[in-house]
Each structure stands twice: as structure tokens, then as C-alpha cells.
C-alpha positions as a Markdown table, in Angstrom:
| # | Residue | x | y | z |
|---|---|---|---|---|
| 1 | Met | 79.6 | 141.6 | 107.5 |
| 2 | Lys | 81.0 | 144.1 | 109.4 |
| 3 | Thr | 84.4 | 145.8 | 108.7 |
| 4 | Ile | 87.3 | 146.3 | 111.2 |
| 5 | Leu | 89.5 | 149.4 | 109.7 |
| 6 | Phe | 93.2 | 149.4 | 110.6 |
| 7 | Gln | 96.0 | 151.8 | 110.1 |
| 8 | Glu | 98.2 | 150.5 | 107.3 |
| 9 | Arg | 101.0 | 150.3 | 109.7 |
| 10 | Phe | 99.3 | 147.2 | 111.7 |
| 11 | Val | 98.5 | 145.0 | 108.5 |
| 12 | Gly | 101.9 | 143.1 | 108.4 |
| 13 | Glu | 101.5 | 142.5 | 111.9 |
| 14 | Ile | 98.0 | 141.0 | 111.5 |
| 15 | Leu | 98.7 | 139.1 | 108.5 |
| 16 | Ser | 101.9 | 137.7 | 110.7 |
| 17 | Gly | 99.4 | 136.7 | 113.6 |
| 18 | Ala | 101.5 | 139.0 | 115.8 |
| 19 | Lys | 98.9 | 141.1 | 116.2 |
| 20 | Trp | 95.4 | 139.4 | 117.0 |
| 21 | Ser | 93.4 | 141.9 | 119.0 |
| 22 | Thr | 92.3 | 145.6 | 118.6 |
| 23 | Leu | 90.7 | 148.2 | 121.0 |
| 24 | Arg | 87.9 | 150.3 | 119.6 |
| 25 | Pro | 86.1 | 153.1 | 121.2 |
| 26 | Gly | 82.6 | 152.7 | 122.6 |
| 27 | Ser | 80.4 | 149.6 | 123.2 |
| 28 | Pro | 80.6 | 146.3 | 121.8 |
| 29 | Arg | 79.6 | 146.2 | 118.3 |
| 30 | Phe | 80.4 | 142.5 | 117.4 |
| 31 | Thr | 79.6 | 139.1 | 119.1 |
| 32 | Val | 82.0 | 136.3 | 119.6 |
| 33 | Gly | 81.4 | 134.0 | 116.3 |
| 34 | Glu | 80.7 | 136.9 | 114.1 |
| 35 | Ser | 82.8 | 137.0 | 111.2 |
| 36 | Ala | 84.5 | 140.4 | 110.4 |
| 37 | Ser | 86.2 | 141.8 | 107.2 |
| 38 | Phe | 90.0 | 143.3 | 107.8 |
| 39 | Arg | 90.6 | 146.4 | 105.9 |
| 40 | His | 92.7 | 149.3 | 105.4 |
| 41 | Trp | 92.4 | 152.6 | 103.4 |
| 42 | Thr | 94.6 | 152.6 | 100.1 |
| 43 | Gly | 94.9 | 156.3 | 100.5 |
| 44 | Lys | 93.4 | 159.2 | 102.6 |
| 45 | Pro | 90.6 | 158.0 | 104.9 |
| 46 | Tyr | 87.3 | 158.5 | 103.5 |
| 47 | Arg | 88.8 | 159.8 | 100.4 |
| 48 | Ser | 90.2 | 156.7 | 99.1 |
| 49 | Pro | 88.8 | 152.9 | 98.6 |
| 50 | Gln | 89.4 | 150.4 | 101.3 |
| 51 | Phe | 91.6 | 147.4 | 100.6 |
| 52 | Glu | 90.2 | 144.0 | 102.2 |
| 53 | Phe | 93.1 | 142.2 | 103.3 |
| 54 | Gly | 91.5 | 139.2 | 105.2 |
| 55 | Leu | 88.4 | 137.7 | 106.9 |
| 56 | Ser | 88.3 | 136.0 | 110.4 |
| 57 | Phe | 85.9 | 135.4 | 113.3 |
| 58 | Ile | 85.8 | 137.2 | 116.6 |
| 59 | Thr | 86.8 | 135.0 | 119.4 |
| 60 | Ser | 86.2 | 137.2 | 122.1 |
| 61 | Val | 84.7 | 140.6 | 123.3 |
| 62 | Thr | 86.1 | 142.6 | 126.4 |
| 63 | Pro | 84.1 | 145.6 | 127.2 |
| 64 | Asn | 85.6 | 148.4 | 129.9 |
| 65 | Val | 89.0 | 148.8 | 128.7 |
| 66 | Tyr | 90.5 | 152.1 | 129.7 |
| 67 | Val | 93.8 | 153.4 | 128.5 |
| 68 | Ala | 95.2 | 157.0 | 130.0 |
| 69 | Asp | 98.0 | 158.3 | 131.9 |
| 70 | Glu | 100.3 | 155.4 | 131.1 |
| 71 | Met | 97.8 | 153.1 | 132.8 |
| 72 | Leu | 95.8 | 150.3 | 131.5 |
| 73 | Ser | 92.5 | 148.8 | 133.1 |
| 74 | Val | 90.6 | 145.7 | 131.9 |
| 75 | Asp | 87.0 | 145.4 | 133.2 |
| 76 | Phe | 88.0 | 147.8 | 136.0 |
| 77 | Arg | 91.4 | 145.8 | 137.0 |
| 78 | Glu | 94.7 | 147.7 | 136.5 |
| 79 | Ile | 96.9 | 145.4 | 134.2 |
| 80 | Asp | 100.8 | 146.0 | 134.6 |
| 81 | Gly | 104.2 | 144.0 | 134.8 |
| 82 | His | 104.2 | 140.8 | 132.4 |
| 83 | Asn | 100.5 | 141.2 | 131.6 |
| 84 | Leu | 101.0 | 144.7 | 130.5 |
| 85 | Arg | 103.8 | 143.7 | 127.9 |
| 86 | His | 101.8 | 141.0 | 126.7 |
| 87 | Phe | 98.8 | 143.1 | 126.0 |
| 88 | Ala | 100.9 | 145.8 | 124.0 |
| 89 | Phe | 102.4 | 143.1 | 122.0 |
| 90 | Ser | 99.2 | 141.5 | 120.9 |
| 91 | Glu | 97.8 | 145.2 | 120.0 |
| 92 | Gly | 100.9 | 145.6 | 117.6 |
| 93 | Phe | 103.4 | 147.7 | 119.7 |
| 94 | Lys | 106.9 | 146.9 | 120.4 |
| 95 | Asp | 106.3 | 147.7 | 124.2 |
| 96 | Pro | 103.7 | 149.7 | 126.4 |
| 97 | Glu | 105.6 | 152.9 | 126.2 |
| 98 | Glu | 104.9 | 152.9 | 122.1 |
| 99 | Met | 101.3 | 151.8 | 123.2 |
| 100 | Phe | 100.5 | 154.6 | 125.8 |
| 101 | Ser | 102.3 | 157.3 | 123.5 |
| 102 | Trp | 100.0 | 156.2 | 120.7 |
| 103 | Phe | 96.8 | 156.3 | 122.9 |
| 104 | Ser | 98.0 | 159.4 | 124.2 |
| 105 | Glu | 98.5 | 161.2 | 120.6 |
| 106 | His | 94.9 | 159.7 | 119.3 |
| 107 | Tyr | 93.1 | 160.0 | 122.8 |
| 108 | Pro | 94.5 | 162.6 | 124.7 |
| 109 | Gly | 91.8 | 162.5 | 127.0 |
| 110 | Gly | 91.7 | 159.0 | 127.7 |
| 111 | Phe | 90.2 | 155.8 | 125.8 |
| 112 | Leu | 87.2 | 153.7 | 126.8 |
| 113 | Gly | 86.3 | 151.1 | 124.4 |
| 114 | Thr | 86.0 | 147.1 | 123.7 |
| 115 | Arg | 88.7 | 144.8 | 123.0 |
| 116 | Tyr | 88.1 | 142.4 | 120.4 |
| 117 | Thr | 90.3 | 139.4 | 119.5 |
| 118 | Trp | 90.2 | 137.0 | 116.5 |
| 119 | Lys | 91.6 | 133.6 | 115.1 |
| 120 | Pro | 94.9 | 134.8 | 114.3 |
| 121 | Phe | 96.3 | 135.3 | 110.8 |
| 122 | Gly | 99.1 | 133.2 | 109.5 |
| 123 | Leu | 99.0 | 130.3 | 111.8 |
């Protein structure tokens, strides 16, 4: 079974069912229907054990997600307005500004990757 690692700040959102998707750099590495182990580091990454906080099945895989300079595009179509707010919320952010700020800090040259969704926890 493949693993998806999360920052601890997202664990509560995932377990409550508020966060039901994630963006990962690169080409798809999961397929629809595949099971996944959801984990976070218990301390410093790569220097501490991982804690498994849940299991679920991947429900969708969307390649070609690009985030940069306060712009989001999915499959080469720009996302804005209500859809942008919904996207940011499903990724565990309170609003698009927080999401863009996080991606700017972690991917200063822009992010290109894949979005995975799963059957939400807590439902």
C-alpha cells in the first residue's frame, strides 16, 4: 500500500472530512480505487517515525494542476471565483490567499503536479 504524508496541521481537517484532496508534485503515482495509508511524521521529517492516522481509497486523479503567482489552473483551465474558494477549502486552507501564500513559500518557482481526492473521513 502506498503512503501519503501530510503536515500535522492538515490531520484534523482530514479526519473531520473537511479536507478530502491533496496536491502532489509530479506525475500521477496513484490510480482511482487504489488504497492509501495517510500518515504524518511524529517529529522531524525523515528523523522520526511516521504515524498512520487513516486509510482510504483514491476516488479521483487529476494531473496538470498548476499553482503560481496567485493563479490556479486545472487541466490547463484557470479556476477562479467560487470554484477557487471551494478548491482552497478542500485543500485545507481557509481561503485562496492562504493557499497561494503556502504554495509561494513551499514552491517559489510555481507548482505543477497532480490532485488526488479520497473518500472523506468522518462521514
